[in-house]
C-alpha positions as CSV (number, residue, x, y, z in Angstrom):
1,X,20.7,-5.3,15.5
2,X,19.1,-2.3,13.9
3,X,15.5,-2.6,12.5
4,X,15.1,-2.5,8.7
5,X,13.7,0.7,7.3
6,X,10.1,0.5,6.1
7,X,8.7,1.1,2.7
8,X,6.9,4.5,2.4
9,X,4.0,2.9,0.5
10,X,3.3,-0.6,1.9
11,X,4.9,-0.2,5.4
12,X,6.7,-3.5,5.1
13,X,10.4,-3.8,6.0
14,X,12.9,-3.0,3.2
15,X,15.5,-5.8,3.1
16,X,19.0,-5.4,1.7
17,X,18.1,-7.7,-1.2
18,X,14.9,-5.7,-2.2
19,X,14.8,-3.5,-5.3
20,X,14.2,0.0,-4.0
21,X,13.9,3.6,-5.2
22,X,13.1,6.9,-3.5
23,X,9.9,8.8,-4.0
24,X,9.2,12.1,-2.3
25,X,12.2,11.5,-0.1
26,X,10.9,8.1,1.1
27,X,12.5,4.7,0.5
28,X,10.0,2.5,-1.4
29,X,10.0,-1.0,-3.0
30,X,10.1,-0.8,-6.8
31,X,7.0,-3.1,-6.8
32,X,5.1,-0.6,-4.7
33,X,5.7,2.4,-7.0
34,X,2.9,1.2,-9.2
35,X,0.5,1.0,-6.2
36,X,-0.1,4.8,-6.4
37,X,-0.2,7.6,-8.8
38,X,3.3,9.2,-9.1
39,X,1.9,12.6,-8.2
40,X,0.1,11.3,-5.1
41,X,1.4,12.4,-1.7
42,X,2.6,9.7,0.6
43,X,1.4,10.6,4.1
44,X,2.7,7.4,5.7
45,X,2.3,3.7,5.6
46,X,-1.0,2.1,4.7
47,X,-3.5,1.2,7.4
48,X,-4.3,-2.2,6.0
49,X,-4.4,-5.2,8.3
50,X,-1.6,-7.6,7.4
51,X,-1.3,-11.4,7.0
52,X,1.1,-13.6,8.8
53,X,3.8,-12.8,6.3
54,X,3.4,-9.0,6.6
55,X,1.5,-8.5,3.3
56,X,-1.4,-6.1,3.3
57,X,-4.9,-7.4,3.2
58,X,-7.4,-5.7,0.9
59,X,-10.2,-4.2,3.0
60,X,-12.8,-4.9,0.3
61,X,-12.2,-8.6,-0.4
62,X,-10.1,-9.5,2.7
63,X,-7.5,-11.2,0.5
64,X,-3.8,-10.6,0.6
65,X,-2.3,-8.1,-1.9
66,X,0.9,-9.7,-3.3
67,X,3.9,-7.7,-4.2
68,X,3.4,-8.3,-7.9
69,X,-0.3,-7.6,-7.9
70,X,-1.8,-4.4,-9.3
71,X,-3.1,-2.3,-6.4
72,X,-4.3,1.3,-5.9
73,X,-4.4,3.6,-2.9
74,X,-7.9,4.7,-1.8
75,X,-7.6,7.0,1.1
76,X,-5.3,5.4,3.7
77,X,-5.7,1.9,2.3
78,X,-4.1,-0.2,-0.5
79,X,-6.7,-2.2,-2.4
80,X,-6.7,-4.6,-5.4
81,X,-7.3,-2.8,-8.7
82,X,-10.4,-4.8,-9.2
83,X,-11.7,-3.8,-5.7
84,X,-11.0,0.0,-6.3
85,X,-14.6,0.9,-7.4
86,X,-16.2,-0.7,-4.3
87,X,-13.5,0.9,-2.1
88,X,-14.3,4.3,-3.5
89,X,-18.1,3.8,-3.0
90,X,-17.5,2.8,0.6
91,X,-15.2,5.9,1.2
92,X,-17.7,8.2,-0.4
93,X,-20.6,6.8,1.6
94,X,-18.7,7.1,4.8
95,X,-17.7,10.7,4.1
96,X,-21.3,11.8,3.2
97,X,-22.7,10.6,6.6
């Protein structure tokens, strides 16, 4: 059996019953479209660790990011909207060292 294609934003499998769209030539979940700015370039799947169900874990609070939760892309990671300021501070600190 062929492996399901993966979402270009979250990296999870795209199932036949999932609502999908195409962005910059990549298949993505409709719920993931809001996880990034429309003009942002998708370089590949996020590098987040994942829980037992395949959902990404926020690298700031270590909690799962649900498919209906507001999220943002900070570098190569998806984070909760509320965690975005801390994620940007960590990224900026790491790049200045």
